[in-house]
C-alpha positions in Angstrom: 6.1 11.7 14.5 4.1 8.5 14.5 4.8 5.7 11.9 2.3 3.1 10.8 3.4 0.2 8.5 1.1 -1.1 5.8 -0.6 -4.4 6.5 0.6 -7.1 4.1 -2.2 -9.2 2.8 -1.4 -12.9 2.5 -3.7 -13.2 -0.5 -1.9 -10.6 -2.5 1.5 -12.0 -1.5 0.5 -15.5 -2.5 -0.8 -14.3 -5.9 2.5 -12.6 -6.6 4.5 -15.6 -5.6 2.3 -17.9 -7.7 2.7 -15.7 -10.8 6.5 -15.5 -10.4 7.0 -19.2 -9.7 4.7 -20.2 -12.6 6.6 -17.9 -14.9 10.0 -19.2 -13.8 8.6 -22.8 -14.1 7.4 -22.2 -17.6 10.7 -20.7 -18.7 12.5 -23.7 -17.4 10.0 -26.1 -19.0 10.5 -24.7 -22.5 13.9 -26.2 -22.9 15.6 -23.0 -23.8 19.4 -22.7 -23.7 20.8 -22.3 -20.2 22.0 -18.7 -20.8 18.5 -17.6 -21.9 17.0 -19.3 -18.8 19.5 -17.6 -16.4 19.0 -14.2 -17.8 15.2 -14.5 -17.9 15.0 -15.8 -14.4 17.4 -13.2 -13.0 15.1 -10.5 -14.5 12.0 -12.2 -12.9 13.7 -12.6 -9.5 14.8 -8.9 -9.5 11.2 -7.9 -10.3 10.0 -10.0 -7.5 12.5 -8.6 -5.1 11.5 -5.0 -6.1 7.8 -5.8 -5.4 8.7 -7.3 -2.0 10.8 -4.2 -1.3 7.8 -1.9 -2.0 5.5 -4.1 0.1 7.9 -3.9 3.1 8.4 -0.1 2.7 4.9 1.2 2.6 4.3 3.5 5.6 2.0 6.2 6.8 3.6 8.9 8.9 1.8 11.5 11.0 3.9 14.6 11.5 2.3 17.6 13.1 -0.8 18.2 11.0 0.3 16.2 7.9 -0.1 12.6 6.9 2.8 11.4 4.7 2.2 8.3 2.6 5.3 6.6 1.4 5.8 3.6 -0.8 9.5 3.0 -1.0 11.3 5.6 -3.1 8.6 5.2 -5.7 5.6 7.2 -4.3 5.3 9.9 -1.7 2.2 12.0 -0.9 1.5 14.5 1.9 -2.0 15.3 3.0 -3.1 18.0 5.4 -5.0 16.1 8.1 -7.4 19.1 8.6 -8.6 18.5 5.0 -9.7 14.8 5.7 -13.5 14.6 5.7 -14.1 10.9 6.3 -12.6 7.5 6.9 -14.4 4.4 5.7 -13.5 0.7 5.3 -13.1 -0.6 1.7 -12.0 -3.8 0.0 -11.4 -2.0 -3.3 -8.8 -3.5 -5.6 -8.0 -0.2 -7.2 -4.2 0.6 -7.3 -3.2 2.2 -4.0 -0.2 2.5 -1.6 -1.6 -0.5 0.3 -0.2 -4.0 0.5 -3.5 -5.6 1.7 -7.1 -5.7 0.6 -8.1 -4.8 4.1 -8.1 -1.1 3.4 -9.5 2.2 4.5 -10.4 5.1 2.2 -9.6 8.7 3.2 -11.9 11.3 1.6 -10.3 14.7 1.6 -10.8 18.2 0.2 -7.9 19.3 -2.0 -8.2 23.0 -2.9 -11.9 22.9 -3.2 -12.3 19.5 -4.9 -12.9 16.2 -3.2 -10.5 13.3 -3.7 -9.7 10.1 -1.9 -6.8 7.8 -1.2 -6.9 4.1 -0.2 -4.4 2.9 2.4 -4.0 -0.2 4.6 -2.3 0.5 8.0 -1.8 -2.5 10.2 -3.4 -0.8 13.2 -6.4 0.9 11.6 -8.1 1.8 14.9 -5.1 3.6 16.5 -4.2 5.2 13.2 -7.8 6.6 12.9 -7.7 7.7 16.6 -4.4 9.6 15.9 -6.0 11.4 12.9 -9.1 12.3 14.9 -7.0 13.8 17.7 -5.7 16.3 15.1 -9.0 16.7 13.2 -12.0 15.8 15.4 -14.3 16.7 12.5 -13.5 13.6 10.5 -16.5 11.4 9.9 -15.2 8.1 11.3 -16.8 4.9 10.0 -14.0 2.7 11.3 -14.5 2.9 15.1 -17.7 3.7 16.9 
């Protein structure tokens, strides 16, 4: 079993921090009663903590001939590595189990139909090499 953690993009993290800090600042600036401010800010801080938890718990696990993609307790997907057709770089902002915009897209065949998933392992090169050890037929556009 080999584990790869997701790369955490500073741009995405900075955006989330900015949104939460701005929202907390605006609630304080409205002059609402202290009980309202406390309850609103506790909810915002809990939401921020949950997002950070998800960011820190995105991982890609290679077990035998499977790739398991986990995002905390929220999302789990298992792919048969033999079904992966290609790996390419992407900066797509589409929702994905990836905490960075420095991403790769895996194109795979799922019961006769092609699908893809976008992920962002910290070590893309070694991650790709491990997948190719299992399935040398993958078209690799990450490493030459």
